[in-house]
C-alpha positions as a Markdown table, in Angstrom:
| # | Residue | x | y | z |
|---|---|---|---|---|
| 1 | Met | 114.2 | 80.1 | 180.4 |
| 2 | Met | 116.2 | 78.3 | 177.8 |
| 3 | Val | 118.8 | 77.3 | 180.4 |
| 4 | Leu | 116.4 | 75.1 | 182.4 |
| 5 | Pro | 116.5 | 72.0 | 180.1 |
| 6 | Phe | 120.3 | 72.2 | 180.1 |
| 7 | Val | 120.5 | 72.4 | 183.9 |
| 8 | Gly | 118.2 | 69.3 | 183.9 |
| 9 | Phe | 120.5 | 67.5 | 181.5 |
| 10 | Ala | 123.5 | 68.4 | 183.7 |
| 11 | Gly | 121.7 | 67.1 | 186.7 |
| 12 | Ser | 120.9 | 63.9 | 184.8 |
| 13 | Ala | 124.6 | 63.5 | 184.1 |
| 14 | Ala | 125.5 | 64.1 | 187.7 |
| 15 | Ala | 122.9 | 61.5 | 188.8 |
| 16 | Ile | 124.3 | 59.0 | 186.4 |
| 17 | Leu | 127.8 | 59.5 | 187.9 |
| 18 | Ser | 126.5 | 59.2 | 191.4 |
| 19 | Gly | 124.7 | 55.9 | 190.5 |
| 20 | Arg | 121.1 | 57.1 | 190.8 |
| 21 | Arg | 119.6 | 55.7 | 187.6 |
| 22 | Gly | 116.0 | 56.4 | 188.2 |
| 23 | Val | 116.6 | 60.1 | 189.0 |
| 24 | Ala | 118.8 | 60.4 | 186.0 |
| 25 | Leu | 116.1 | 59.0 | 183.7 |
| 26 | Gly | 113.5 | 61.2 | 185.2 |
| 27 | Leu | 115.5 | 64.4 | 184.8 |
| 28 | Trp | 116.4 | 63.4 | 181.3 |
| 29 | Val | 112.8 | 62.8 | 180.2 |
| 30 | Val | 111.6 | 66.1 | 181.9 |
| 31 | Ser | 114.5 | 68.0 | 180.2 |
| 32 | Leu | 113.7 | 66.5 | 176.8 |
| 33 | Ile | 110.0 | 67.4 | 177.1 |
| 34 | Gly | 111.0 | 70.9 | 178.2 |
| 35 | Thr | 113.4 | 71.3 | 175.2 |
| 36 | Leu | 110.7 | 70.1 | 172.8 |
| 37 | Ala | 108.1 | 72.5 | 174.3 |
| 38 | Leu | 110.5 | 75.4 | 174.0 |
| 39 | Phe | 111.2 | 74.4 | 170.4 |
| 40 | Ala | 107.5 | 74.3 | 169.6 |
| 41 | Ala | 107.0 | 77.7 | 171.1 |
| 42 | His | 109.9 | 79.2 | 169.1 |
| 43 | Ala | 109.2 | 77.3 | 165.8 |
| 44 | Thr | 105.5 | 78.3 | 165.7 |
| 45 | Ala | 106.0 | 82.0 | 166.7 |
| 46 | Thr | 105.6 | 84.5 | 163.8 |
| 47 | Leu | 108.0 | 87.3 | 163.4 |
| 48 | Gln | 106.5 | 90.8 | 163.3 |
| 49 | Leu | 108.7 | 92.3 | 160.6 |
| 50 | Asn | 107.8 | 95.6 | 159.0 |
| 51 | Phe | 109.9 | 96.7 | 156.1 |
């Protein structure tokens, strides 16, 4: 699951190199939102630790 934003960022870089600016910006924004959503899910999860 965590690899999806990085694939999006790589696709964005490939789109930049091929000259497709709109696609690159779209992939970058979607990947950024995905990264922030995954961070929010991880940062707010509580650890179930029993000592």
